C-alpha positions, 0 to 999 in steps of 0.5 A, spaced: 881 446 681 878 439 679 875 435 684 877 428 682 873 424 689 866 424 684 870 420 679 874 415 683 869 410 683 868 410 676 876 409 676 875 403 681 871 400 677 874 401 670 881 398 673 879 392 676 875 391 669 882 393 665 885 388 670 881 383 670 882 382 663 889 383 663 890 376 668 885 372 662 890 375 656 896 374 661 895 366 662 893 365 654 900 368 652 903 364 657 901 358 653 903 362 647 909 365 648 910 366 641 904 370 640 908 377 638 900 380 638 900 379 646 905 384 649 901 389 644 895 388 648 898 387 654 901 394 653 896 397 652 892 395 658 897 397 662 899 404 658 891 405 659 891 404 666 898 408 668 894 415 663 888 413 668 892 413 675 896 419 673 889 424 671 887 421 677 894 424 680 895 416 683 902 416 684 903 409 686 899 406 681 902 411 675 909 407 677 907 400 678 904 400 672 910 405 668 915 400 670 911 394 668 911 398 661 918 399 661 919 392 662 914 390 657 917 395 652 923 391 652 919 384 650 917 388 644 924 390 642 927 383 643 931 385 649 927 380 653 924 373 651 917 372 654 918 365 658 919 363 665 919 368 671 917 373 667 910 371 667 910 370 674 912 377 676 907 380 670 901 376 675 905 379 681 904 386 678 897 385 676 896 383 683 899 388 686 895 394 681 889 390 684 891 391 692 893 398 691 886 399 688 882 395 693 886 399 698 883 405 694 875 403 695 876 402 702 879 409 703 886 407 704 893 410 701 899 405 700 906 409 701 911 407 695 915 403 701 909 397 699 911 396 692 918 398 693 921 391 693 916 389 687 919 396 682 925 393 683 924 386 680 921 390 674 927 394 673 931 388 675 929 384 670 929 389 664 936 391 666 938 384 667 937 383 660 942 385 654 940 392 652 941 394 645 947 398 643 946 404 641 948 403 634 941 400 633 937 405 637 940 409 632 938 405 626 932 404 628 931 412 627 933 412 621 929 417 616 926 416 609 922 421 606 917 421 601 916 425 594 912 431 597 917 432 603 923 432 599 919 437 594 918 442 601 925 440 604 928 443 597 924 449 597 925 451 604 933 450 602 931 455 595 928 460 600 933 459 605 932 454 610 935 450 614 933 442 616 935 438 621 934 432 625 933 432 632 933 425 635 932 425 642 931 420 648 927 421 653 929 419 661 927 412 663 923 414 669 919 419 664 911 418 667 907 422 662 911 422 655 906 424 652 905 430 655 913 431 654 913 430 647 907 434 646 912 441 650 918 438 646 914 440 640 911 446 641 918 448 643 921 446 637 914 449 633 916 456 635 923 456 631 920 454 625 916 448 621 916 440 623 915 436 616 915 429 620 915 425 627 918 419 627 914 415 630 908 419 627 905 425 631 898 421 632 903 414 635 907 420 639 900 423 642 898 415 643 904 413 646 906 408 642 914 409 642 919 406 647 924 412 649 926 415 643 923 419 637 925 424 632 924 430 629 925 434 622 924 441 623 925 446 617 927 453 620 932 459 619 934 460 627 940 455 625 943 450 631 945 455 636 937 456 639 935 450 637 941 446 642 938 452 646 931 450 646 933 442 648 936 443 654 931 448 656 927 442 656 926 436 662 927 429 662 930 429 657 937 424 657 940 426 651 939 429 643 942 428 637 942 434 632 944 433 625 943 437 619 941 434 613 945 438 606 940 433 602 935 429 601 935 421 603 935 417 597 929 416 594 924 410 597 919 407 597 913 410 601 913 406 609 906 404 607 903 401 602 896 403 598 894 397 601 896 398 608 894 405 608 886 402 606 887 397 612 889 403 617 883 406 615 879 400 616 882 401 623 880 408 624 873 406 622 873 400 626 876 404 633 870 410 630 866 404 631 868 402 638 867 408 640 861 410 639 859 403 642 862 406 648 858 412 648 851 408 648 853 404 653 851 407 661 854 405 668 847 404 672 848 401 680 846 396 682 842 400 687 838 403 682 836 396 679 834 394 684 829 400 686 827 399 678 826 392 680 822 393 686 818 398 682 817 393 676 813 388 682 809 393 685 807 395 678 806 387 677 801 387 683 798 393 681 796 389 675 793 382 679 789 387 682 785 390 677 785 383 674 781 381 679 777 388 680 774 386 672 772 380 673 767 383 678 766 389 675 766 387 667 767 392 662 770 392 654 774 399 655 777 397 662 778 390 659 782 393 653 786 398 657 788 393 662 791 389 656 795 395 654 798 396 661 799 388 662 803 388 655 806 395 657 808 391 664 810 385 661 815 389 656 818 393 661 819 388 666 822 384 661 828 390 659 828 390 667 830 383 668 835 384 661 839 390 665 839 386 670 842 380 667 850 379 666 854 373 663 857 368 668 863 369 664 864 375 671 865 369 675 868 364 671 874 369 668 877 369 676 878 362 675 883 361 670 889 365 675 886 361 680 888 354 677 894 356 675 897 359 681 894 352 685 897 348 680 904 351 681 903 350 688 900 343 688 906 340 682 900 339 677 898 340 670 891 342 669 887 343 663 882 349 664 875 348 659 870 354 660 864 354 656 857 356 656 860 363 660 854 367 655 850 365 659 846 370 663 844 370 670 842 375 675 847 380 677 845 379 684 844 371 683 852 372 680 855 376 686 852 370 690 855 364 685 863 366 687 864 363 693 860 356 693 864 354 686 871 357 690 870 352 694 868 346 688 873 348 684 878 348 690 876 341 692 877 339 685 884 341 684 886 338 691 882 332 692 879 330 685 885 331 680 891 327 681 899 329 680 902 327 674 905 321 676 899 317 679 895 319 673 900 316 669 900 310 673 893 310 672 893 310 664 890 318 664 894 323 661 899 327 665 894 333 664 888 333 669 882 336 666 877 340 669 871 342 666 866 348 668 860 350 664 853 354 664 848 352 660 839 353 660 835 349 663 828 351 664 828 358 667 833 356 671 841 355 669 845 350 670 853 349 673 857 344 673 864 343 674 867 336 672 873 333 672 877 327 670 880 326 676 879 320 682 873 321 683 870 320 690 871 313 694 864 311 698 868 307 702 872 311 704 867 317 705 863 311 710 870 310 714 871 318 715 864 319 717 865 313 722 871 317 724 869 323 725 862 320 728 858 323 723 854 317 722 854 310 727 856 303 724 849 301 723 847 307 719 852 305 715 851 298 714 844 301 710 846 308 707 844 308 700 850 311 695 846 317 693 846 318 702 853 317 702 856 322 697 851 327 701 855 326 707 861 331 704 855 336 705 856 335 713 858 341 717 867 339 719 866 333 714 873 332 711 877 327 708 883 330 708 888 327 712 893 333 712 891 340 712 894 344 706 893 351 704 888 349 700 884 344 704 883 340 709 879 343 716 873 341 714 869 348 712 866 349 705 861 344 702 856 345 707 857 353 706 857 351 699 850 348 699 847 353 704 849 358 700 846 355 694 839 353 697 839 360 700 839 363 692 833 357 691 837 352 687 840 345 688 846 342 689 848 334 687 854 330 686 855 325 681 862 321 682 865 315 678 872 312 681 877 313 677 873 316 672 872 323 675 867 327 679 861 332 678 859 338 682 851 341 679 849 347 681 841 349 678 839 355 680 834 361 678 835 365 673 833 371 678 830 372 685 825 377 683 819 375 679 817 367 677 811 364 675 807 361 681 802 356 681 797 359 687 793 353 691 788 353 696 787 349 703 781 351 707 781 359 707 788 360 706 792 361 698 799 357 697 803 359 692 808 354 688 814 355 684 811 353 676 817 351 674 817 345 679 810 343 677 810 338 672 802 336 671 796 337 675 790 331 677 784 331 680 784 327 685 778 323 683 781 320 677 787 316 681 786 312 685 791 312 692 795 305 694 799 303 699 806 300 699 810 299 705 805 302 710 806 309 705 800 312 701 803 313 693 798 314 686 801 310 680 801 315 674 804 311 667 806 306 671 810 310 675 809 310 683 809 317 686 809 318 693 803 322 696 804 328 701 797 331 705 800 339 705 793 341 709 796 334 716 804 338 713 802 345 714 796 344 719 791 348 716 785 348 720 778 346 718 776 340 714 778 338 708 774 339 702 770 333 698 775 328 695 772 330 688 773 337 689 781 335 691 787 336 686 793 332 685 799 337 684 805 333 681 812 337 683 818 334 681 826 335 681 831 330 677 831 325 682 824 325 686 817 326 683 811 327 689 805 329 689 801 334 693 794 333 695 790 340 695 784 343 696 782 347 689 786 351 684 786 359 684 790 359 677 796 361 675 800 369 676 807 372 676 808 374 683 814 378 686 818 374 691 819 378 698 823 376 704 821 373 709 822 376 716 829 374 720 825 371 725 821 366 719 828 364 715 830 358 719 822 355 717 825 350 712 818 350 709 817 357 706 822 359 700 818 366 701 812 370 701 809 375 695 802 380 695 797 378 691 792 382 687 787 383 694 793 386 698 793 379 702 800 376 703 801 368 700 807 364 702 810 360 698 812 353 698 819 350 698 818 344 693 826 342 695 825 342 702 818 338 701 822 334 696 828 332 700 824 326 703 823 327 710 815 328 709 814 323 703 808 319 703 803 319 709 803 312 714 797 309 712 794 307 719 
């Protein structure tokens, strides 16, 4: 017997993808209920999940998806309208399927009683609608024959055969209709020859039918033999046996040449899709991590060889090293691309969440997503979901007003929430933007004073940026009451901590009465970066190159004093000066001023001049995480291994730019 446990993880992963797709299609269908193509797409996905679950012998998922399929079939037949609570029931079914799949991953096996109430709702919703009469069902099974089929039947009669039409209705709870149809057709083929089925055999094999189908059989056995065969088969609710004495009136082929061509085109497209699917391999993230680590070691070895080449020159060695450099760079790019996934994997979770929150809060919200094709490292994507959930929930609850408040403020009744992603250098920027009420700085200060986060003296001197940063303080909240969505003061402090742990930044822009923008900027990958290596005495340190704006010799720039702080002026802009030797407490005397360099680092809001002893150069480095004892030291973003085997610490430029270390006091 086949051991299905080895395929369970693959089933879980594939089913999750189908359910995520199903969620998105249902939300789109809810906005466009008149779209006939949506029900076909939803039916196809439900049917696929049922087939996969039946193969794995997962009874609960099979039964639930089968009931969902039956409800959708009622829509296809026009017995049920796709409106109102119909979509709530479909989304509840998707949630239940997702819960069952999650239980499988945890190793739990839920019983039928857990899904029994939902099954009753699905069955009751369908049976509560008007059913078509038996005559309508028989009309749906009416036959027409082409010239070839009529010739076959005429020739059969000449040779003493009879022609029968058998209309078959399967039981509504028949789980594997494809298998049942196969048994019925095989049994009838033992009596004679099947010349036609409605739907076609291909559609029957793909379960593209409801509960009934028709078979046209040529045989000598007679009615009694056919009835005996049919009555010996299981899961048949009823059947009708009709003797066809004369062929039906001439009728046009059910498919025009154009339709045949269209069908052929669809088949080719399907074949092409299947070929594409075969060219895709599912690889575990752990294997990609291991491959990335090996590429990192290759980069370190390449750097080591470059250093050795500087000591032992040789044209052949140099040429071989250049070849190694090209191969390692290409390999690194390929591995990086393998790790990159579109942010759509995160963004696709939010339409359903926002839809449910809008219904709960009585708000109208239009979610606009753009840039979902922007790609990020898989590890970064996995870490981004929770921070974005917190930001979006706050935007829906606190930012966007209800319909009455928006109309009173002269705004459209439907609020707008934008979720967008785009590249910026070697980073990706994700924005969550609403057109709501904005953040009142005065209310922020009042809440901060009331909660003891600031003193009255601090409130008087705080600027706009400092005031906005209060929302990231642990335990801070402006909500007057706790709701199921927010108000407990937990969220944005964790958001900032998570973003900073990804070497990213988060900032806020707001305008009262206009809206708020949360902007997250994170590196494309956390594994390998371009860095500027600098010397401070005997030590080598690394600065992320994306933060370096320009480099100047110290002797070319005059150091001035403003309000007791050391600064430099470049192109008319005043830039604070930081002596890295003093910040890092590097032992030994500083080098002469003529040998020093100024490295200008920057973010969107701040520029800083770092005074260093010397420059080693630009290198590609592999970021290694610090041990648990060092992770709380804010100054370091990680470490790297140099080509000579030494360890160099990577400076956290965002910490240096935070303001606490900006500018040295002038004695």
